[in-house]
N, C-alpha and C positions, 0 to 999 in steps of 0.2 A: 329589709330590702338592700340598703348596702352592703352588708356582710356578705351577701349573696353573689351583688356585682362583684368585689373584690375577690373572691374566691374564687367567682367565674374566669375576672382579669387574669389573678395569678398562677391558674389552671394555663389558660391561651398563652402566657409568656413561658410558660415551663416546656410546652408543647413546642413554641416556637424555636425553643434554644436546644433541644433535644435529637442528639443524632438521629441521622433517618434511618438506620438500621433496628434502633428501639423504639423509634415512632412507630413503625410499620406491624411490630408486634405487638403494640398495644392496637392494631385497628382489628375489625372484626375483617373475616374473608370475604364476605360481599362486598365491602368495604374496600380493598385490595383490589378484587376483581373490578370493581369499577373504575377504580382510577388508571387501571393498565389500559384498559377496551376503550376507555375516553382520550387515553395518551395514542393509540395507535391508531385509532379515528380522527384526531387531531392531526397526525403525520399524515396520513393518507389524502385528507382534507387537503391540506398547504400543497402536496405534491401533485392533485388531480388537478387545482387553480391554476399552478404552475405550468399543464401541458393547454397545447394551444387545439379546440375544440370540443368537441365529447367524445374522448376516449376512457377505455376502460383501462385501468394499474392492473400491470401487472404483477404477479408476485414476486418476479423477481428482481422489478423495480422496487416493489417496498420493502423487500430485504435489504436491499442495498442502501433503501434511505433509512434504515432503522439499525444496520451494521450488521442485521441476523446472522451465522454464520462465520463471522469472522472473528479471529482472537485478538487478542486486547493488545499483543502487539503482532505488529506486520513479520518482523525476523523470525524467519523459521530451521529450526538446527535439518540435516541432512536427514536424521533419520526420521523426521515426521512429516516430511515431503509429500511421500507416497501416499499417505493416508488425508492429507489437505485433496491432491490431486483427484483422487476417489470420491469426498465430498463434493469438487467444484464438479466433475463430471456427472456427479446423480443431481447437481444441480441444473444441468446442461449449461454450463458458461463455458462461453468462448474465449481459451485459454493463450494470452501472447508472451512469449518469452525474449528476453534479451539478456545482453550480460555485458560486463566493462569492469573497467576499473575503478573510475567515480573519484577521480584522488581529490580533484579542487574543483567540487562541482560549479557550473557556471550555467548562464544563458543556452550555450548550445546542448549542454546537458539538458537541461527545462525544457527545451521545445522539442527533442528527440523521443524524450519517457510519455510526453504529451503525445504527442504523435503517433507513438507505437500503441498507449490505451486504446488509443479510436478505432485501432482495428479486432477488437475484442469487447470483454466484458471484465477482463482479468490480466495485469498486468505482473507478471515473475519476474525479477529483475536478479540473476544469477551475479553475486559481484567475488570479485578475486581476492582471497586474501593477501594477507601482508609479504608472506611471503612470494606466494603467486608474481603479485606487481612485483617484489626486489628481481626473479628472476626475468621478467618480462620487462622491464624500465629498467634495470640498474640499481646498485645499492643505496641509491639516495632516495631512491622512492622506497613506497610513498610518502607524503606529506605528513596526512591525516590516516592513522589508524584504522583496521578494517572497525573497530568499534565503532570511530568515529564516523566513520564514512555511512557504514550501513544505518546508523541513527538520522543523517542527513537525507538518505534518498529515503527511509520508511518514513520522514515529515511531509513527502510529497504526495499532495492531495492523489495523482496518476497513476502513484506505485500501490499495490495492491502486497505482495510479498518481498521479502529479500532474501536471499540464500545463499551464506559465506562456501566458498569452495577454494579447495587448494591446490587442483591440478592446475597445469598452464590451459589446459584449454575446460569450457561447459561442457563436453563429449556426455559425461555421465547425469550430469543434470538434466542435459536434453532427452538422455533418454526414457530416463524418469518419467520428465514433465509431457513428452509427447505431444508439443505445442500444435494447437491449431495451427497459429502463426506464428513462427519465427524470423527476430527481426537481427538486424543488424546493419551500420551506418555505412552510409555512402559508398566510403571507400573498397568496402570489400565486392569481390565480384560473387554474382550468388553462387556458382560452379565450385567455390574456394571455403564457402562456409561452413565453420565444424559442425554435424548434424543434424544437415538440412535435410539428409534420408527419414527424418523419425519426426519431421514437422508436415504436415496439410502442407502448409503453403511456407515457403520463405520470401520475406519480403527485405529491400533495402531501403534506410530513408536518412536524404543527405545532411550533412552535418550545416550548422548556421555556420557562415563565411563570418573569419577573423576570430572566433572564440576556440582554442583547446587549452588543455591542463600545459603543456608544452610550452605554449607559447605567456601562458601565465606565469609560470615559474621564470625563465628566460627572463623576461620583465622586471620583474622580482631581483633577479638576482643582478642584471644590469643597473637596477637603481643606487646597488649596494655599493659596486663600484667606483 
């Protein structure tokens, strides 16, 4: 009896230390299916409890919760953008688009992006490339390169996709996305917003007072003097 218990214990220890992919390969197919169904059920049950009253769970809501249909990375190369938009349209998602340099990310940026996301289901951010930022802001910019800036943006919960563009304006991106809502900062007049003719709706969001990348850089330079 002791020998049987030892063998059983050794087998359990070996399974718990086994890589997940190898462990799954050793499982019977019905067991794997049961585990997946249970995981989805538990996720849906948790989400359902969080809703007020008795409400049905829409497939899109469960899809968001499970991250189904989203790429492992939020960073999309331009050649892939059209296919991504096609998939989002097939899922009847309301697409919001905005753009900017987002050089030194601050509270103003975060609040702006969170408000933009609330206008739809999916927020796509067009990010000016390094060469584009230099032309718009001067040779001393950007402070952070496009790889760093896109990585930080993608880490924000409000942001679903980030696309880097090299032009001075995001006009070509906006044509491809044809957003339901095009968003820009409050310092823009609606009639002057590039690409608004390709959007169903154009909205401006006021900036948070006291926050800007230019002010941050100025304060840092002043401290150095």
